[in-house]
C-alpha positions as CSV (number, residue, x, y, z in Angstrom):
1,M,150.3,105.3,46.3
2,Q,150.4,102.4,48.8
3,D,150.3,99.0,47.1
4,A,148.1,96.4,48.7
5,R,151.0,93.9,48.3
6,D,153.3,96.1,50.5
7,L,153.6,94.3,53.8
8,R,154.3,96.6,56.7
9,S,158.1,96.7,57.2
10,Y,158.2,99.0,60.3
11,G,156.8,98.9,63.8
12,R,155.0,101.7,65.7
13,R,154.1,105.0,64.1
14,R,153.9,106.8,67.4
15,G,155.3,106.6,70.9
16,R,154.2,108.8,73.9
17,A,152.0,111.8,73.6
18,R,153.6,114.9,72.1
19,S,154.6,117.8,74.2
20,R,153.5,121.3,73.3
21,R,156.9,121.9,71.7
22,Q,156.6,118.7,69.7
23,Q,153.1,119.4,68.6
24,A,154.2,122.9,67.4
25,L,157.0,121.3,65.4
26,W,154.6,118.8,63.8
27,S,151.9,121.3,62.9
28,Q,154.0,124.4,62.1
29,V,157.5,123.2,61.0
30,L,156.8,119.9,59.3
31,P,154.7,121.5,56.5
32,R,157.7,123.5,55.4
33,F,159.9,120.4,55.0
34,V,157.6,117.8,53.7
35,L,158.7,116.6,50.2
36,A,156.2,118.2,47.8
37,P,155.4,116.8,44.4
38,E,157.1,119.7,42.7
39,E,160.3,119.0,44.6
40,M,160.6,115.5,43.3
41,P,164.2,115.1,42.0
42,S,164.9,114.8,38.3
43,Q,167.6,113.1,36.3
44,A,169.1,116.6,35.9
45,A,169.5,117.2,39.6
46,T,173.1,117.1,40.8
47,D,173.2,115.2,44.2
48,V,170.0,113.8,45.7
49,W,170.4,111.3,48.5
50,L,167.7,109.2,50.2
51,E,167.8,107.7,53.7
52,I,165.1,105.2,54.4
53,G,164.2,104.8,58.1
54,F,166.3,107.6,59.6
55,G,165.3,106.8,63.2
56,G,166.5,109.5,65.5
57,G,168.1,111.3,62.5
58,E,171.7,111.3,63.7
59,H,173.0,110.1,60.3
60,L,170.6,112.2,58.2
61,L,171.5,115.4,60.0
62,W,175.3,114.7,59.9
63,Q,175.1,114.1,56.1
64,A,173.0,117.2,55.6
65,S,175.3,119.5,57.6
66,H,178.5,118.1,56.0
67,H,177.2,118.1,52.5
68,P,175.2,121.4,52.1
69,A,175.2,121.1,48.3
70,A,173.4,117.8,48.4
71,R,169.6,117.5,48.7
72,L,168.6,114.9,51.2
73,I,165.2,113.1,51.5
74,G,164.6,111.5,54.8
75,C,162.0,108.8,55.0
76,E,160.6,107.8,58.5
77,P,157.1,106.7,59.5
78,F,157.8,106.8,63.3
79,E,156.6,110.3,64.3
80,D,158.9,110.6,67.3
81,G,161.9,110.4,65.0
82,V,160.4,112.9,62.6
83,V,159.9,115.4,65.5
84,K,163.5,115.0,66.6
85,V,164.7,115.8,63.1
86,L,162.4,118.8,62.8
87,D,163.8,120.2,66.1
88,A,167.3,119.8,64.8
89,I,166.5,121.3,61.4
90,D,164.9,124.3,63.1
91,A,167.8,124.7,65.5
92,Q,170.6,124.3,62.9
93,N,168.7,126.1,60.1
94,L,169.2,123.3,57.7
95,S,167.5,123.9,54.3
96,N,168.6,120.8,52.3
97,I,166.4,118.2,54.0
98,R,162.9,117.2,52.9
99,L,160.9,114.6,54.8
100,W,158.6,111.7,53.8
101,T,156.7,110.6,56.8
102,D,155.3,107.3,55.5
103,D,156.3,103.9,54.0
104,A,159.2,104.3,51.6
105,R,157.9,102.1,48.8
106,P,155.2,104.5,47.5
107,L,158.0,107.1,47.4
108,L,160.2,104.8,45.4
109,R,157.4,104.2,42.9
110,A,156.9,108.0,42.5
111,L,160.6,108.9,42.0
112,P,161.8,109.4,38.4
113,N,164.3,107.0,36.9
114,A,167.9,107.5,37.7
115,S,167.2,110.4,40.1
116,L,169.2,109.4,43.2
117,S,173.0,109.4,43.6
118,R,173.1,107.8,47.1
119,V,170.7,105.7,49.3
120,F,171.1,104.7,52.9
121,I,169.2,101.9,54.7
122,L,170.7,101.8,58.2
123,F,169.6,99.2,60.7
124,P,166.1,98.5,59.3
125,D,163.6,96.6,61.5
126,P,165.2,93.1,61.6
127,W,162.0,91.1,62.0
128,P,164.0,88.3,63.5
129,K,161.3,85.7,63.8
130,A,161.1,83.4,60.8
131,R,157.4,84.0,60.3
132,H,157.9,87.7,60.1
133,Q,161.0,87.8,57.9
134,K,158.8,88.4,54.8
135,R,158.3,91.9,56.2
136,R,161.9,92.8,56.0
137,L,162.4,95.9,53.9
138,V,165.5,94.8,52.1
139,S,164.3,92.3,49.6
140,A,164.7,91.5,45.9
141,Q,161.7,93.6,45.2
142,T,163.0,96.6,47.0
143,I,166.4,96.2,45.3
144,D,164.7,96.3,41.9
145,A,162.8,99.4,42.9
146,L,166.1,101.1,44.1
147,A,167.9,100.1,40.9
148,R,165.3,102.0,38.8
149,V,165.7,105.2,40.7
150,M,169.5,105.2,41.3
151,R,171.9,106.5,38.7
152,P,174.7,104.4,37.3
153,G,177.6,104.7,39.8
154,A,175.2,105.6,42.6
155,E,176.0,104.1,46.0
156,L,173.7,102.1,48.2
157,R,174.7,101.7,51.9
158,V,173.0,99.1,54.1
159,A,173.8,98.3,57.7
160,T,172.4,95.7,60.1
161,D,173.4,94.0,63.4
162,I,171.5,90.8,62.6
163,G,173.6,88.0,61.0
164,S,170.7,86.4,59.2
165,Y,169.6,89.7,57.8
166,A,173.1,90.4,56.6
167,T,173.0,87.2,54.7
168,A,169.6,88.0,53.3
169,I,170.8,91.5,52.2
170,L,173.7,90.0,50.3
171,Q,171.4,87.5,48.6
172,A,168.9,90.1,47.7
173,V,171.4,92.6,46.2
174,L,173.9,90.2,44.6
175,G,171.1,87.8,43.4
176,G,170.4,90.4,40.6
177,S,172.6,92.2,38.2
178,H,172.0,95.8,39.3
179,F,174.7,96.3,41.9
180,D,178.4,95.5,42.6
181,W,179.5,94.9,46.1
182,V,182.3,97.4,47.0
183,C,184.4,95.0,49.1
184,E,188.0,94.0,48.9
185,S,188.6,92.7,52.4
186,P,186.6,91.9,55.6
187,S,187.3,95.4,57.0
188,D,185.2,96.8,54.2
189,W,182.1,95.4,55.8
190,R,183.2,95.3,59.4
191,L,184.1,99.0,59.7
192,R,182.3,102.2,58.7
193,T,184.0,104.7,56.4
194,Q,184.9,108.1,57.8
195,D,181.9,109.7,56.0
196,W,179.5,107.2,57.6
197,P,178.6,108.5,61.1
198,G,177.2,106.2,63.8
199,T,173.6,106.1,65.1
200,R,172.1,105.5,68.5
201,Y,170.7,102.1,67.4
202,E,174.2,101.1,66.3
203,A,175.6,102.1,69.7
204,K,173.0,100.0,71.4
205,A,173.8,97.0,69.2
206,L,177.5,97.3,69.9
207,A,176.9,97.7,73.7
208,A,174.8,94.5,73.6
209,G,177.8,92.7,72.0
210,R,176.2,92.3,68.5
211,R,178.4,92.6,65.4
212,C,177.4,95.2,62.9
213,Y,177.7,94.8,59.2
214,Y,178.3,97.8,56.9
215,F,177.6,97.1,53.2
216,R,178.4,99.4,50.3
217,F,177.1,98.6,46.8
218,R,177.5,100.5,43.5
219,R,174.8,100.7,40.9
220,C,176.1,99.1,37.7
221,G,175.8,100.8,34.3
């Protein structure tokens, strides 16, 4: 359930009008892949991964196809991104993805304790203007919510191309006692690991000359 205190942390929900194919995906394919209440992960589930804000779905789809034994939950309120992923799921016959097409925070409140083994938040909306930064998704409150639903040893990956947001992410995560930063040298946050594929947003950021920051944190306990 949406909390009145949840400030909107994302931009548009919808772009241009859907084509006939896109409308068919939304009305006929999406119902088969929406995360149903009975499919909520449990503490006994083996590998359940969550990606918050999957955008065009490049990373989500790569992880799903390379880790067929894992169950992936993709969260994205922007309908155009959801349709792109539905098209790929249909074409690639992927069965290990479930979708949440709304704000991630109600989902985090609904998930059981210690039910996730990996979480990805890749290039969330940066809200660069000072007056808007309270809308940034990665905050101390979100980190507390993630800590509850992530297992001891679970990995949190966060990426941004905005220097001030990178600083805020580190402050939010390391300001508490829930996570350790997996970092021994600058290359650990300047470079992606081999099992961390790029996204189109990252490509745009690099083409524009912006530095990208790749953070990995491990749930304590």
